[in-house]
C-alpha positions in Angstrom: 15.2 -16.1 -11.6 14.6 -17.1 -8.0 14.8 -13.5 -7.1 11.8 -12.8 -9.3 10.2 -15.4 -8.2 10.4 -14.5 -4.4 9.6 -10.6 -4.8 6.4 -11.5 -7.5 5.1 -12.8 -4.5 6.7 -11.7 -1.3 4.3 -8.3 -2.0 1.3 -10.0 -2.0 2.2 -11.0 1.3 3.5 -7.6 3.3 2.7 -5.4 0.6 5.3 -3.7 -2.3 6.7 -1.5 -0.2 6.8 -3.8 2.5 9.4 -6.2 -0.5 11.2 -3.0 -1.8 12.7 -2.4 1.7 13.0 -6.3 2.9 15.1 -6.3 -0.8 17.2 -2.9 -0.4 18.4 -4.3 3.4 19.2 -7.5 2.0 20.9 -5.6 -1.1 22.7 -2.9 1.5 23.8 -6.6 4.0 25.2 -8.4 1.0 27.1 -5.1 -0.8 28.4 -4.3 3.0 29.8 -8.5 2.8 31.1 -7.8 -0.5 33.3 -4.9 0.8 34.8 -7.1 4.1 35.1 -10.7 2.8 36.2 -10.3 -1.2 39.5 -11.6 -0.5 38.4 -14.5 1.6 37.8 -18.6 0.3 35.3 -20.9 1.1 36.5 -24.7 0.1 38.7 -22.8 -2.8 35.1 -20.8 -3.9 36.0 -17.0 -3.9 33.6 -15.1 -0.9 33.0 -12.2 -3.2 31.8 -14.7 -6.3 29.4 -16.2 -4.2 27.9 -13.0 -2.5 27.7 -11.8 -6.2 25.4 -14.3 -7.2 23.3 -14.3 -4.1 23.1 -10.6 -4.1 22.1 -11.3 -7.8 18.7 -12.6 -6.9 18.1 -9.9 -4.0 18.5 -7.1 -6.9 17.3 -8.5 -10.6 13.8 -9.6 -7.6 13.7 -5.9 -6.8 13.6 -4.7 -10.0 10.5 -7.3 -10.9 9.0 -5.9 -8.0 9.4 -1.8 -8.6 9.3 -1.8 -12.8 5.4 -2.0 -12.5 5.2 0.3 -9.1 5.6 3.7 -11.5 2.8 2.6 -13.2 0.3 2.1 -10.9 1.0 4.8 -8.8 0.8 7.5 -11.2 -2.2 8.4 -13.7 -2.0 5.9 -17.1 -0.9 8.8 -19.2 1.7 9.9 -17.2 2.8 6.5 -15.9 2.9 4.7 -19.8 5.3 7.9 -20.8 7.8 7.2 -17.2 7.3 3.6 -18.0 8.4 3.9 -21.6 11.6 6.4 -20.9 12.7 4.0 -18.2 13.0 1.1 -20.9 14.2 3.7 -22.9 17.1 4.7 -20.6 17.4 1.1 -19.5 17.8 -0.1 -24.1 20.5 2.6 -24.2 22.8 1.3 -21.1 22.5 -2.3 -22.3 23.5 -0.8 -25.9 26.5 1.2 -24.6 27.6 -2.0 -22.6 27.8 -4.0 -25.0 29.6 -1.3 -27.0 32.3 -1.3 -24.2 32.5 -4.7 -23.6 33.7 -5.2 -27.4 
């Protein structure tokens, strides 16, 4: 939730492109840190789990920044179709994930 709030406010100050660059850069750094420290523990807490939780704020927040971008960039008819296609793909992936987890 914090990531979505952050990335809802951040583009107002540095623009949508700047927010995307910040979010992508931090996401890459978090993934590299996960790769480097996945076996470590801090005060009994897995560094892997802590980094995944910290990174989730940026992954989720970045999606809330990029998601409406398609509709803003393209004409209404094309943007609406593209956004609909993206949501359809999201629904299929979510259904697939639910079936695979059973």
